[in-house]
N, CA, C, O and the ligand as a Tripos MOL2 file, in Angstrom:
@<TRIPOS>MOLECULE
protein
  289   287    73     0     0
PROTEIN
NO_CHARGES

@<TRIPOS>ATOM
      1 N         -13.1970  -43.9410  -97.1610 N.3       1 MET1
      2 CA        -13.2100  -42.4900  -96.9260 C.3       1 MET1
      3 C         -12.1540  -42.0930  -95.8960 C.2       1 MET1
      4 O         -11.4250  -41.1160  -96.0710 O.2       1 MET1
      5 N         -12.0910  -42.8830  -94.8080 N.am      2 LYS2
      6 CA        -11.0860  -42.6090  -93.7740 C.3       2 LYS2
      7 C          -9.6720  -42.6800  -94.3560 C.2       2 LYS2
      8 O          -8.7900  -41.8880  -94.0230 O.2       2 LYS2
      9 N          -9.5010  -43.6610  -95.2350 N.am      3 LYS3
     10 CA         -8.1850  -43.8710  -95.8460 C.3       3 LYS3
     11 C          -7.7720  -42.6410  -96.6580 C.2       3 LYS3
     12 O          -6.6160  -42.2180  -96.6390 O.2       3 LYS3
     13 N          -8.7350  -42.0910  -97.3590 N.am      4 LEU4
     14 CA         -8.4740  -40.9260  -98.2040 C.3       4 LEU4
     15 C          -8.0460  -39.7250  -97.3600 C.2       4 LEU4
     16 O          -7.1230  -38.9970  -97.7240 O.2       4 LEU4
     17 N          -8.7190  -39.5310  -96.2420 N.am      5 ILE5
     18 CA         -8.3670  -38.4190  -95.3370 C.3       5 ILE5
     19 C          -6.9540  -38.6130  -94.8000 C.2       5 ILE5
     20 O          -6.1630  -37.6710  -94.7540 O.2       5 ILE5
     21 N          -6.6410  -39.8570  -94.3900 N.am      6 ALA6
     22 CA         -5.3120  -40.1610  -93.8630 C.3       6 ALA6
     23 C          -4.2480  -39.8440  -94.9120 C.2       6 ALA6
     24 O          -3.2060  -39.2690  -94.5970 O.2       6 ALA6
     25 N          -4.5190  -40.2210  -96.1490 N.am      7 LEU7
     26 CA         -3.5700  -39.9570  -97.2280 C.3       7 LEU7
     27 C          -3.3730  -38.4600  -97.4440 C.2       7 LEU7
     28 O          -2.2530  -38.0010  -97.6690 O.2       7 LEU7
     29 N          -4.4500  -37.7140  -97.3770 N.am      8 SER8
     30 CA         -4.3570  -36.2610  -97.5570 C.3       8 SER8
     31 C          -3.5230  -35.6310  -96.4550 C.2       8 SER8
     32 O          -2.7030  -34.7480  -96.7080 O.2       8 SER8
     33 N          -3.7380  -36.0880  -95.2410 N.am      9 VAL9
     34 CA         -2.9810  -35.5600  -94.1030 C.3       9 VAL9
     35 C          -1.5020  -35.8600  -94.2870 C.2       9 VAL9
     36 O          -0.6510  -35.0080  -94.0340 O.2       9 VAL9
     37 N          -1.2010  -37.0770  -94.7280 N.am     10 MET10
     38 CA          0.1900  -37.4470  -94.9640 C.3      10 MET10
     39 C           0.8230  -36.5690  -96.0400 C.2      10 MET10
     40 O           1.9680  -36.1390  -95.9080 O.2      10 MET10
     41 N           0.0750  -36.3100  -97.0900 N.am     11 ALA11
     42 CA          0.5880  -35.5000  -98.1920 C.3      11 ALA11
     43 C           0.8940  -34.0820  -97.7120 C.2      11 ALA11
     44 O           1.9040  -33.4910  -98.0960 O.2      11 ALA11
     45 N           0.0290  -33.5550  -96.8850 N.am     12 ILE12
     46 CA          0.2250  -32.1950  -96.3650 C.3      12 ILE12
     47 C           1.4750  -32.1460  -95.4730 C.2      12 ILE12
     48 O           2.2790  -31.2190  -95.5760 O.2      12 ILE12
     49 N           1.6320  -33.1480  -94.5980 N.am     13 SER13
     50 CA          2.8020  -33.1890  -93.7180 C.3      13 SER13
     51 C           4.0750  -33.2900  -94.5420 C.2      13 SER13
     52 O           5.0730  -32.6310  -94.2500 O.2      13 SER13
     53 N           4.0270  -34.1230  -95.5760 N.am     14 PHE14
     54 CA          5.2090  -34.3090  -96.4060 C.3      14 PHE14
     55 C           5.5820  -33.0040  -97.0980 C.2      14 PHE14
     56 O           6.7570  -32.6430  -97.1570 O.2      14 PHE14
     57 N           4.5870  -32.3010  -97.6190 N.am     15 ASN15
     58 CA          4.8520  -31.0210  -98.2830 C.3      15 ASN15
     59 C           5.4510  -30.0080  -97.3130 C.2      15 ASN15
     60 O           6.3480  -29.2440  -97.6700 O.2      15 ASN15
     61 N           4.9540  -30.0120  -96.1020 N.am     16 ALA16
     62 CA          5.4540  -29.0790  -95.0930 C.3      16 ALA16
     63 C           6.9310  -29.3680  -94.8040 C.2      16 ALA16
     64 O           7.7380  -28.4500  -94.6550 O.2      16 ALA16
     65 N           7.2670  -30.6500  -94.7310 N.am     17 LEU17
     66 CA          8.6580  -31.0260  -94.4880 C.3      17 LEU17
     67 C           9.5430  -30.6500  -95.6670 C.2      17 LEU17
     68 O          10.6230  -30.0860  -95.4910 O.2      17 LEU17
     69 N           9.0780  -30.9660  -96.8590 N.am     18 ALA18
     70 CA          9.8630  -30.7060  -98.0640 C.3      18 ALA18
     71 C          10.0990  -29.2060  -98.2190 C.2      18 ALA18
     72 O          11.1290  -28.7770  -98.7380 O.2      18 ALA18
     73 N           9.1340  -28.4220  -97.7620 N.am     19 ASP19
     74 CA          9.1700  -26.9810  -97.9310 C.3      19 ASP19
     75 C           9.9180  -26.2880  -96.7780 C.2      19 ASP19
     76 O          10.1450  -25.0790  -96.8270 O.2      19 ASP19
     77 N          10.2930  -27.0330  -95.7660 N.am     20 GLY20
     78 CA         10.8460  -26.4590  -94.5490 C.3      20 GLY20
     79 C          12.0520  -25.5580  -94.7700 C.2      20 GLY20
     80 O          12.1270  -24.4600  -94.2180 O.2      20 GLY20
     81 N          12.9930  -26.0280  -95.5800 N.am     21 HIS21
     82 CA         14.2060  -25.2580  -95.7990 C.3      21 HIS21
     83 C          13.9180  -23.9530  -96.5420 C.2      21 HIS21
     84 O          14.4740  -22.9020  -96.2200 O.2      21 HIS21
     85 N          13.0360  -24.0430  -97.5440 N.am     22 GLU22
     86 CA         12.7560  -22.8550  -98.3440 C.3      22 GLU22
     87 C          12.0620  -21.7790  -97.5080 C.2      22 GLU22
     88 O          12.3620  -20.5920  -97.6290 O.2      22 GLU22
     89 N          11.1340  -22.2150  -96.6630 N.am     23 THR23
     90 CA         10.4240  -21.2750  -95.7910 C.3      23 THR23
     91 C          11.4000  -20.6030  -94.8230 C.2      23 THR23
     92 O          11.3640  -19.3890  -94.6250 O.2      23 THR23
     93 N          12.2670  -21.4170  -94.2290 N.am     24 LEU24
     94 CA         13.2610  -20.8830  -93.2850 C.3      24 LEU24
     95 C          14.2430  -19.9600  -94.0080 C.2      24 LEU24
     96 O          14.6420  -18.9210  -93.4810 O.2      24 LEU24
     97 N          14.6210  -20.3520  -95.2110 N.am     25 PHE25
     98 CA         15.5510  -19.5500  -96.0070 C.3      25 PHE25
     99 C          14.9900  -18.1360  -96.2190 C.2      25 PHE25
    100 O          15.6770  -17.1330  -96.0290 O.2      25 PHE25
    101 N          13.7140  -18.1020  -96.6200 N.am     26 LYS26
    102 CA         13.0760  -16.7950  -96.8790 C.3      26 LYS26
    103 C          12.9600  -15.9670  -95.6060 C.2      26 LYS26
    104 O          13.0790  -14.7420  -95.6350 O.2      26 LYS26
    105 N          12.7280  -16.6480  -94.4910 N.am     27 THR27
    106 CA         12.6270  -15.9520  -93.2080 C.3      27 THR27
    107 C          13.9660  -15.3250  -92.8280 C.2      27 THR27
    108 O          14.0260  -14.1900  -92.3570 O.2      27 THR27
    109 N          15.0380  -16.0880  -93.0430 N.am     28 LEU28
    110 CA         16.3690  -15.6130  -92.6340 C.3      28 LEU28
    111 C          16.9360  -14.5880  -93.6070 C.2      28 LEU28
    112 O          17.7490  -13.7450  -93.2260 O.2      28 LEU28
    113 N          16.5030  -14.6610  -94.8720 N.am     29 ASP29
    114 CA         17.0040  -13.7480  -95.9080 C.3      29 ASP29
    115 C          16.2950  -12.4020  -95.7660 C.2      29 ASP29
    116 O          15.3930  -12.0730  -96.5350 O.2      29 ASP29
    117 N          16.7220  -11.6380  -94.7720 N.am     30 THR30
    118 CA         15.9590  -10.4340  -94.3930 C.3      30 THR30
    119 C          16.0020   -9.3330  -95.4550 C.2      30 THR30
    120 O          15.0630   -8.5430  -95.5520 O.2      30 THR30
    121 N          17.0820   -9.2670  -96.2590 N.am     31 ASP31
    122 CA         17.0910   -8.2640  -97.3240 C.3      31 ASP31
    123 C          16.5920   -8.8380  -98.6580 C.2      31 ASP31
    124 O          16.6290   -8.1630  -99.6870 O.2      31 ASP31
    125 N          16.1240  -10.0940  -98.6250 N.am     32 ALA32
    126 CA         15.4930  -10.7470  -99.7810 C.3      32 ALA32
    127 C          16.3340  -10.7010 -101.0510 C.2      32 ALA32
    128 O          15.7990  -10.4810 -102.1380 O.2      32 ALA32
    129 N          17.6560  -10.9080 -100.9280 N.am     33 ASN33
    130 CA         18.5040  -10.9480 -102.1240 C.3      33 ASN33
    131 C          18.7840  -12.3860 -102.5650 C.2      33 ASN33
    132 O          19.6810  -12.6310 -103.3710 O.2      33 ASN33
    133 N          18.0110  -13.3310 -102.0310 N.am     34 GLN34
    134 CA         18.1000  -14.7630 -102.3720 C.3      34 GLN34
    135 C          19.4130  -15.3960 -101.9050 C.2      34 GLN34
    136 O          19.7790  -16.4810 -102.3590 O.2      34 GLN34
    137 N          20.1180  -14.7180 -101.0020 N.am     35 MET35
    138 CA         21.3390  -15.2630 -100.4200 C.3      35 MET35
    139 C          21.3100  -14.9620  -98.9270 C.2      35 MET35
    140 O          20.7890  -13.9310  -98.5010 O.2      35 MET35
    141 N          21.8720  -15.8690  -98.1400 N.am     36 ILE36
    142 CA         21.9840  -15.6050  -96.7060 C.3      36 ILE36
    143 C          23.4360  -15.2680  -96.3980 C.2      36 ILE36
    144 O          24.3340  -16.0810  -96.6160 O.2      36 ILE36
    145 N          23.6520  -14.0770  -95.8960 N.am     37 SER37
    146 CA         24.9920  -13.6410  -95.5170 C.3      37 SER37
    147 C          25.3230  -14.2040  -94.1340 C.2      37 SER37
    148 O          24.4370  -14.6820  -93.4260 O.2      37 SER37
    149 N          26.6020  -14.1440  -93.7540 N.am     38 ALA38
    150 CA         27.0210  -14.6070  -92.4280 C.3      38 ALA38
    151 C          26.2640  -13.8310  -91.3480 C.2      38 ALA38
    152 O          25.9080  -14.3770  -90.3040 O.2      38 ALA38
    153 N          26.0280  -12.5620  -91.6200 N.am     39 GLU39
    154 CA         25.3070  -11.7090  -90.6660 C.3      39 GLU39
    155 C          23.8610  -12.1730  -90.4820 C.2      39 GLU39
    156 O          23.3650  -12.2670  -89.3600 O.2      39 GLU39
    157 N          23.1970  -12.4600  -91.5980 N.am     40 GLU40
    158 CA         21.8110  -12.9400  -91.5240 C.3      40 GLU40
    159 C          21.7440  -14.2970  -90.8270 C.2      40 GLU40
    160 O          20.7640  -14.6080  -90.1500 O.2      40 GLU40
    161 N          22.7930  -15.0990  -90.9970 N.am     41 ALA41
    162 CA         22.8230  -16.4490  -90.4110 C.3      41 ALA41
    163 C          22.9060  -16.4320  -88.8900 C.2      41 ALA41
    164 O          22.5720  -17.4260  -88.2460 O.2      41 ALA41
    165 N          23.3470  -15.3110  -88.3030 N.am     42 GLN42
    166 CA         23.5540  -15.2570  -86.8560 C.3      42 GLN42
    167 C          22.2730  -15.4730  -86.0460 C.2      42 GLN42
    168 O          22.3300  -15.8940  -84.8910 O.2      42 GLN42
    169 N          21.1330  -15.1870  -86.6480 N.am     43 ILE43
    170 CA         19.8420  -15.3520  -85.9590 C.3      43 ILE43
    171 C          19.5710  -16.8250  -85.6470 C.2      43 ILE43
    172 O          18.8720  -17.1480  -84.6870 O.2      43 ILE43
    173 N          20.1280  -17.7040  -86.4650 N.am     44 HIS44
    174 CA         19.8540  -19.1380  -86.3680 C.3      44 HIS44
    175 C          21.1170  -19.8440  -85.8700 C.2      44 HIS44
    176 O          22.1240  -19.8970  -86.5770 O.2      44 HIS44
    177 N          21.0570  -20.3850  -84.6490 N.am     45 GLU45
    178 CA         22.2650  -20.9130  -84.0130 C.3      45 GLU45
    179 C          22.9390  -22.0240  -84.8250 C.2      45 GLU45
    180 O          24.1430  -21.9730  -85.0770 O.2      45 GLU45
    181 N          22.1520  -23.0300  -85.2330 N.am     46 GLN46
    182 CA         22.7310  -24.1400  -86.0150 C.3      46 GLN46
    183 C          23.3310  -23.6460  -87.3150 C.2      46 GLN46
    184 O          24.3960  -24.0940  -87.7400 O.2      46 GLN46
    185 N          22.6250  -22.7110  -87.9400 N.am     47 LEU47
    186 CA         23.1010  -22.1910  -89.2260 C.3      47 LEU47
    187 C          24.4140  -21.4270  -89.0380 C.2      47 LEU47
    188 O          25.3440  -21.5690  -89.8320 O.2      47 LEU47
    189 N          24.4770  -20.6290  -87.9950 N.am     48 ALA48
    190 CA         25.6970  -19.8740  -87.7200 C.3      48 ALA48
    191 C          26.8780  -20.8210  -87.4990 C.2      48 ALA48
    192 O          27.9950  -20.5580  -87.9460 O.2      48 ALA48
    193 N          26.6080  -21.9340  -86.7970 N.am     49 GLN49
    194 CA         27.6710  -22.9140  -86.5250 C.3      49 GLN49
    195 C          28.1180  -23.6440  -87.7890 C.2      49 GLN49
    196 O          29.2940  -23.9700  -87.9460 O.2      49 GLN49
    197 N          27.1600  -23.8970  -88.6920 N.am     50 GLN50
    198 CA         27.4680  -24.7020  -89.8800 C.3      50 GLN50
    199 C          27.7930  -23.8430  -91.0970 C.2      50 GLN50
    200 O          28.0790  -24.3680  -92.1740 O.2      50 GLN50
    201 N          27.7500  -22.5370  -90.9270 N.am     51 PHE51
    202 CA         27.8420  -21.6190  -92.0730 C.3      51 PHE51
    203 C          29.0400  -21.8940  -92.9820 C.2      51 PHE51
    204 O          28.8820  -22.0140  -94.1970 O.2      51 PHE51
    205 N          30.2260  -21.9940  -92.4050 N.am     52 SER52
    206 CA         31.4250  -22.1510  -93.2440 C.3      52 SER52
    207 C          31.4410  -23.4940  -93.9770 C.2      52 SER52
    208 O          31.9650  -23.5940  -95.0860 O.2      52 SER52
    209 N          30.8560  -24.5380  -93.3440 N.am     53 GLN53
    210 CA         30.7720  -25.8380  -94.0200 C.3      53 GLN53
    211 C          29.7640  -25.7970  -95.1630 C.2      53 GLN53
    212 O          29.9740  -26.3930  -96.2190 O.2      53 GLN53
    213 N          28.6610  -25.0770  -94.9290 N.am     54 LEU54
    214 CA         27.5940  -25.0300  -95.9400 C.3      54 LEU54
    215 C          27.9890  -24.1620  -97.1330 C.2      54 LEU54
    216 O          27.5250  -24.3810  -98.2520 O.2      54 LEU54
    217 N          28.8490  -23.1770  -96.8840 N.am     55 ASP55
    218 CA         29.2690  -22.2510  -97.9350 C.3      55 ASP55
    219 C          30.3060  -22.9410  -98.8320 C.2      55 ASP55
    220 O          31.5080  -22.6880  -98.7440 O.2      55 ASP55
    221 N          29.7930  -23.8120  -99.6890 N.am     56 VAL56
    222 CA         30.6540  -24.6880 -100.4990 C.3      56 VAL56
    223 C          31.5760  -23.8850 -101.4220 C.2      56 VAL56
    224 O          32.7460  -24.2330 -101.5800 O.2      56 VAL56
    225 N          31.0590  -22.8200 -102.0270 N.am     57 ASN57
    226 CA         31.8860  -22.0430 -102.9640 C.3      57 ASN57
    227 C          32.6290  -20.8790 -102.2900 C.2      57 ASN57
    228 O          33.2600  -20.0590 -102.9560 O.2      57 ASN57
    229 N          32.5390  -20.8300 -100.9530 N.am     58 LYS58
    230 CA         33.3040  -19.8650 -100.1420 C.3      58 LYS58
    231 C          33.1360  -18.4000 -100.5850 C.2      58 LYS58
    232 O          34.1000  -17.6360 -100.6260 O.2      58 LYS58
    233 N          31.8930  -18.0320 -100.9120 N.am     59 ASP59
    234 CA         31.6450  -16.6310 -101.2710 C.3      59 ASP59
    235 C          31.0350  -15.8650 -100.0880 C.2      59 ASP59
    236 O          30.5710  -14.7360 -100.2440 O.2      59 ASP59
    237 N          31.0430  -16.4940  -98.9060 N.am     60 SER60
    238 CA         30.4920  -15.8990  -97.6810 C.3      60 SER60
    239 C          29.0010  -15.6040  -97.7650 C.2      60 SER60
    240 O          28.4720  -14.7800  -97.0190 O.2      60 SER60
    241 N          28.3300  -16.2940  -98.6910 N.am     61 GLN61
    242 CA         26.8830  -16.1970  -98.8420 C.3      61 GLN61
    243 C          26.3550  -17.6070  -99.0300 C.2      61 GLN61
    244 O          27.0240  -18.4430  -99.6370 O.2      61 GLN61
    245 N          25.1580  -17.8830  -98.5170 N.am     62 LEU62
    246 CA         24.5560  -19.1870  -98.7690 C.3      62 LEU62
    247 C          23.4150  -19.0460  -99.7570 C.2      62 LEU62
    248 O          22.4860  -18.2660  -99.5460 O.2      62 LEU62
    249 N          23.4930  -19.8070 -100.8350 N.am     63 SER63
    250 CA         22.3730  -19.8920 -101.7650 C.3      63 SER63
    251 C          21.3690  -20.8830 -101.1780 C.2      63 SER63
    252 O          21.6770  -21.5770 -100.2090 O.2      63 SER63
    253 N          20.1740  -20.9510 -101.7580 N.am     64 LEU64
    254 CA         19.1690  -21.9070 -101.2780 C.3      64 LEU64
    255 C          19.7000  -23.3290 -101.4220 C.2      64 LEU64
    256 O          19.4560  -24.1600 -100.5470 O.2      64 LEU64
    257 N          20.4180  -23.6290 -102.4990 N.am     65 ASP65
    258 CA         20.9800  -24.9700 -102.6890 C.3      65 ASP65
    259 C          21.9660  -25.3190 -101.5850 C.2      65 ASP65
    260 O          21.9350  -26.4300 -101.0560 O.2      65 ASP65
    261 N          22.8350  -24.3900 -101.2340 N.am     66 GLU66
    262 CA         23.7900  -24.6320 -100.1530 C.3      66 GLU66
    263 C          23.0510  -24.7800  -98.8230 C.2      66 GLU66
    264 O          23.3920  -25.6220  -97.9910 O.2      66 GLU66
    265 N          22.0310  -23.9400  -98.6470 N.am     67 PHE67
    266 CA         21.2540  -23.9190  -97.4100 C.3      67 PHE67
    267 C          20.5200  -25.2410  -97.1750 C.2      67 PHE67
    268 O          20.3120  -25.6390  -96.0290 O.2      67 PHE67
    269 N          20.1270  -25.9220  -98.2580 N.am     68 ARG68
    270 CA         19.3660  -27.1940  -98.1390 C.3      68 ARG68
    271 C          20.1660  -28.2690  -97.4050 C.2      68 ARG68
    272 O          19.5750  -29.2140  -96.8830 O.2      68 ARG68
    273 N          21.4940  -28.1500  -97.3530 N.am     69 ALA69
    274 CA         22.3200  -29.1370  -96.6600 C.3      69 ALA69
    275 C          22.3260  -28.9220  -95.1430 C.2      69 ALA69
    276 O          22.8990  -29.7200  -94.4020 O.2      69 ALA69
    277 N          21.6900  -27.8460  -94.6890 N.am     70 LEU70
    278 CA         21.6500  -27.5570  -93.2440 C.3      70 LEU70
    279 C          21.0010  -28.6930  -92.4790 C.2      70 LEU70
    280 O          19.9140  -29.1460  -92.8370 O.2      70 LEU70
    281 N          21.6630  -29.1560  -91.4230 N.am     71 GLN71
    282 CA         21.1050  -30.1610  -90.5210 C.3      71 GLN71
    283 C          20.3840  -29.4280  -89.4120 C.2      71 GLN71
    284 O          21.0070  -28.7770  -88.5730 O.2      71 GLN71
    285 N          19.0400  -29.5410  -89.4130 N.am     72 LYS72
    286 CA         18.2760  -28.8190  -88.3980 C.3      72 LYS72
    287 C          18.1250  -29.6560  -87.1380 C.2      72 LYS72
    288 O          17.5080  -29.2090  -86.1710 O.2      72 LYS72
    289 CA         20.3130  -11.9310  -97.8890 Ca       73 CA73
@<TRIPOS>BOND
     1     1     2 1
     2     2     3 1
     3     3     4 2
     4     3     5 am
     5     5     6 1
     6     6     7 1
     7     7     8 2
     8     7     9 am
     9     9    10 1
    10    10    11 1
    11    11    12 2
    12    11    13 am
    13    13    14 1
    14    14    15 1
    15    15    16 2
    16    15    17 am
    17    17    18 1
    18    18    19 1
    19    19    20 2
    20    19    21 am
    21    21    22 1
    22    22    23 1
    23    23    24 2
    24    23    25 am
    25    25    26 1
    26    26    27 1
    27    27    28 2
    28    27    29 am
    29    29    30 1
    30    30    31 1
    31    31    32 2
    32    31    33 am
    33    33    34 1
    34    34    35 1
    35    35    36 2
    36    35    37 am
    37    37    38 1
    38    38    39 1
    39    39    40 2
    40    39    41 am
    41    41    42 1
    42    42    43 1
    43    43    44 2
    44    43    45 am
    45    45    46 1
    46    46    47 1
    47    47    48 2
    48    47    49 am
    49    49    50 1
    50    50    51 1
    51    51    52 2
    52    51    53 am
    53    53    54 1
    54    54    55 1
    55    55    56 2
    56    55    57 am
    57    57    58 1
    58    58    59 1
    59    59    60 2
    60    59    61 am
    61    61    62 1
    62    62    63 1
    63    63    64 2
    64    63    65 am
    65    65    66 1
    66    66    67 1
    67    67    68 2
    68    67    69 am
    69    69    70 1
    70    70    71 1
    71    71    72 2
    72    71    73 am
    73    73    74 1
    74    74    75 1
    75    75    76 2
    76    75    77 am
    77    77    78 1
    78    78    79 1
    79    79    80 2
    80    79    81 am
    81    81    82 1
    82    82    83 1
    83    83    84 2
    84    83    85 am
    85    85    86 1
    86    86    87 1
    87    87    88 2
    88    87    89 am
    89    89    90 1
    90    90    91 1
    91    91    92 2
    92    91    93 am
    93    93    94 1
    94    94    95 1
    95    95    96 2
    96    95    97 am
    97    97    98 1
    98    98    99 1
    99    99   100 2
   100    99   101 am
   101   101   102 1
   102   102   103 1
   103   103   104 2
   104   103   105 am
   105   105   106 1
   106   106   107 1
   107   107   108 2
   108   107   109 am
   109   109   110 1
   110   110   111 1
   111   111   112 2
   112   111   113 am
   113   113   114 1
   114   114   115 1
   115   115   116 2
   116   115   117 am
   117   117   118 1
   118   118   119 1
   119   119   120 2
   120   119   121 am
   121   121   122 1
   122   122   123 1
   123   123   124 2
   124   123   125 am
   125   125   126 1
   126   126   127 1
   127   127   128 2
   128   127   129 am
   129   129   130 1
   130   130   131 1
   131   131   132 2
   132   131   133 am
   133   133   134 1
   134   134   135 1
   135   135   136 2
   136   135   137 am
   137   137   138 1
   138   138   139 1
   139   139   140 2
   140   139   141 am
   141   141   142 1
   142   142   143 1
   143   143   144 2
   144   143   145 am
   145   145   146 1
   146   146   147 1
   147   147   148 2
   148   147   149 am
   149   149   150 1
   150   150   151 1
   151   151   152 2
   152   151   153 am
   153   153   154 1
   154   154   155 1
   155   155   156 2
   156   155   157 am
   157   157   158 1
   158   158   159 1
   159   159   160 2
   160   159   161 am
   161   161   162 1
   162   162   163 1
   163   163   164 2
   164   163   165 am
   165   165   166 1
   166   166   167 1
   167   167   168 2
   168   167   169 am
   169   169   170 1
   170   170   171 1
   171   171   172 2
   172   171   173 am
   173   173   174 1
   174   174   175 1
   175   175   176 2
   176   175   177 am
   177   177   178 1
   178   178   179 1
   179   179   180 2
   180   179   181 am
   181   181   182 1
   182   182   183 1
   183   183   184 2
   184   183   185 am
   185   185   186 1
   186   186   187 1
   187   187   188 2
   188   187   189 am
   189   189   190 1
   190   190   191 1
   191   191   192 2
   192   191   193 am
   193   193   194 1
   194   194   195 1
   195   195   196 2
   196   195   197 am
   197   197   198 1
   198   198   199 1
   199   199   200 2
   200   199   201 am
   201   201   202 1
   202   202   203 1
   203   203   204 2
   204   203   205 am
   205   205   206 1
   206   206   207 1
   207   207   208 2
   208   207   209 am
   209   209   210 1
   210   210   211 1
   211   211   212 2
   212   211   213 am
   213   213   214 1
   214   214   215 1
   215   215   216 2
   216   215   217 am
   217   217   218 1
   218   218   219 1
   219   219   220 2
   220   219   221 am
   221   221   222 1
   222   222   223 1
   223   223   224 2
   224   223   225 am
   225   225   226 1
   226   226   227 1
   227   227   228 2
   228   227   229 am
   229   229   230 1
   230   230   231 1
   231   231   232 2
   232   231   233 am
   233   233   234 1
   234   234   235 1
   235   235   236 2
   236   235   237 am
   237   237   238 1
   238   238   239 1
   239   239   240 2
   240   239   241 am
   241   241   242 1
   242   242   243 1
   243   243   244 2
   244   243   245 am
   245   245   246 1
   246   246   247 1
   247   247   248 2
   248   247   249 am
   249   249   250 1
   250   250   251 1
   251   251   252 2
   252   251   253 am
   253   253   254 1
   254   254   255 1
   255   255   256 2
   256   255   257 am
   257   257   258 1
   258   258   259 1
   259   259   260 2
   260   259   261 am
   261   261   262 1
   262   262   263 1
   263   263   264 2
   264   263   265 am
   265   265   266 1
   266   266   267 1
   267   267   268 2
   268   267   269 am
   269   269   270 1
   270   270   271 1
   271   271   272 2
   272   271   273 am
   273   273   274 1
   274   274   275 1
   275   275   276 2
   276   275   277 am
   277   277   278 1
   278   278   279 1
   279   279   280 2
   280   279   281 am
   281   281   282 1
   282   282   283 1
   283   283   284 2
   284   283   285 am
   285   285   286 1
   286   286   287 1
   287   287   288 2
@<TRIPOS>SUBSTRUCTURE
     1 MET1         2 RESIDUE 1 A MET
     2 LYS2         6 RESIDUE 1 A LYS
     3 LYS3        10 RESIDUE 1 A LYS
     4 LEU4        14 RESIDUE 1 A LEU
     5 ILE5        18 RESIDUE 1 A ILE
     6 ALA6        22 RESIDUE 1 A ALA
     7 LEU7        26 RESIDUE 1 A LEU
     8 SER8        30 RESIDUE 1 A SER
     9 VAL9        34 RESIDUE 1 A VAL
    10 MET10       38 RESIDUE 1 A MET
    11 ALA11       42 RESIDUE 1 A ALA
    12 ILE12       46 RESIDUE 1 A ILE
    13 SER13       50 RESIDUE 1 A SER
    14 PHE14       54 RESIDUE 1 A PHE
    15 ASN15       58 RESIDUE 1 A ASN
    16 ALA16       62 RESIDUE 1 A ALA
    17 LEU17       66 RESIDUE 1 A LEU
    18 ALA18       70 RESIDUE 1 A ALA
    19 ASP19       74 RESIDUE 1 A ASP
    20 GLY20       78 RESIDUE 1 A GLY
    21 HIS21       82 RESIDUE 1 A HIS
    22 GLU22       86 RESIDUE 1 A GLU
    23 THR23       90 RESIDUE 1 A THR
    24 LEU24       94 RESIDUE 1 A LEU
    25 PHE25       98 RESIDUE 1 A PHE
    26 LYS26      102 RESIDUE 1 A LYS
    27 THR27      106 RESIDUE 1 A THR
    28 LEU28      110 RESIDUE 1 A LEU
    29 ASP29      114 RESIDUE 1 A ASP
    30 THR30      118 RESIDUE 1 A THR
    31 ASP31      122 RESIDUE 1 A ASP
    32 ALA32      126 RESIDUE 1 A ALA
    33 ASN33      130 RESIDUE 1 A ASN
    34 GLN34      134 RESIDUE 1 A GLN
    35 MET35      138 RESIDUE 1 A MET
    36 ILE36      142 RESIDUE 1 A ILE
    37 SER37      146 RESIDUE 1 A SER
    38 ALA38      150 RESIDUE 1 A ALA
    39 GLU39      154 RESIDUE 1 A GLU
    40 GLU40      158 RESIDUE 1 A GLU
    41 ALA41      162 RESIDUE 1 A ALA
    42 GLN42      166 RESIDUE 1 A GLN
    43 ILE43      170 RESIDUE 1 A ILE
    44 HIS44      174 RESIDUE 1 A HIS
    45 GLU45      178 RESIDUE 1 A GLU
    46 GLN46      182 RESIDUE 1 A GLN
    47 LEU47      186 RESIDUE 1 A LEU
    48 ALA48      190 RESIDUE 1 A ALA
    49 GLN49      194 RESIDUE 1 A GLN
    50 GLN50      198 RESIDUE 1 A GLN
    51 PHE51      202 RESIDUE 1 A PHE
    52 SER52      206 RESIDUE 1 A SER
    53 GLN53      210 RESIDUE 1 A GLN
    54 LEU54      214 RESIDUE 1 A LEU
    55 ASP55      218 RESIDUE 1 A ASP
    56 VAL56      222 RESIDUE 1 A VAL
    57 ASN57      226 RESIDUE 1 A ASN
    58 LYS58      230 RESIDUE 1 A LYS
    59 ASP59      234 RESIDUE 1 A ASP
    60 SER60      238 RESIDUE 1 A SER
    61 GLN61      242 RESIDUE 1 A GLN
    62 LEU62      246 RESIDUE 1 A LEU
    63 SER63      250 RESIDUE 1 A SER
    64 LEU64      254 RESIDUE 1 A LEU
    65 ASP65      258 RESIDUE 1 A ASP
    66 GLU66      262 RESIDUE 1 A GLU
    67 PHE67      266 RESIDUE 1 A PHE
    68 ARG68      270 RESIDUE 1 A ARG
    69 ALA69      274 RESIDUE 1 A ALA
    70 LEU70      278 RESIDUE 1 A LEU
    71 GLN71      282 RESIDUE 1 A GLN
    72 LYS72      286 RESIDUE 1 A LYS
    73 CA73       289 GROUP 0 **** ****
């Protein structure tokens, strides 16, 4: 029984980690257009610093896929 609880806790932690970028993305995407603009990125220091590197297609917007490469 204890083992089962431990496994459940691990699963929850793992999901929280896996979901981290998406949750942060939605928080930063203040106009909810599914893209983070350079302006929206300013709220997050690391993101603002890494913005140009993360913007792989150089459209000055970060998609969720581009955002997933963010090193937090
Ligand atoms: Ca946006």
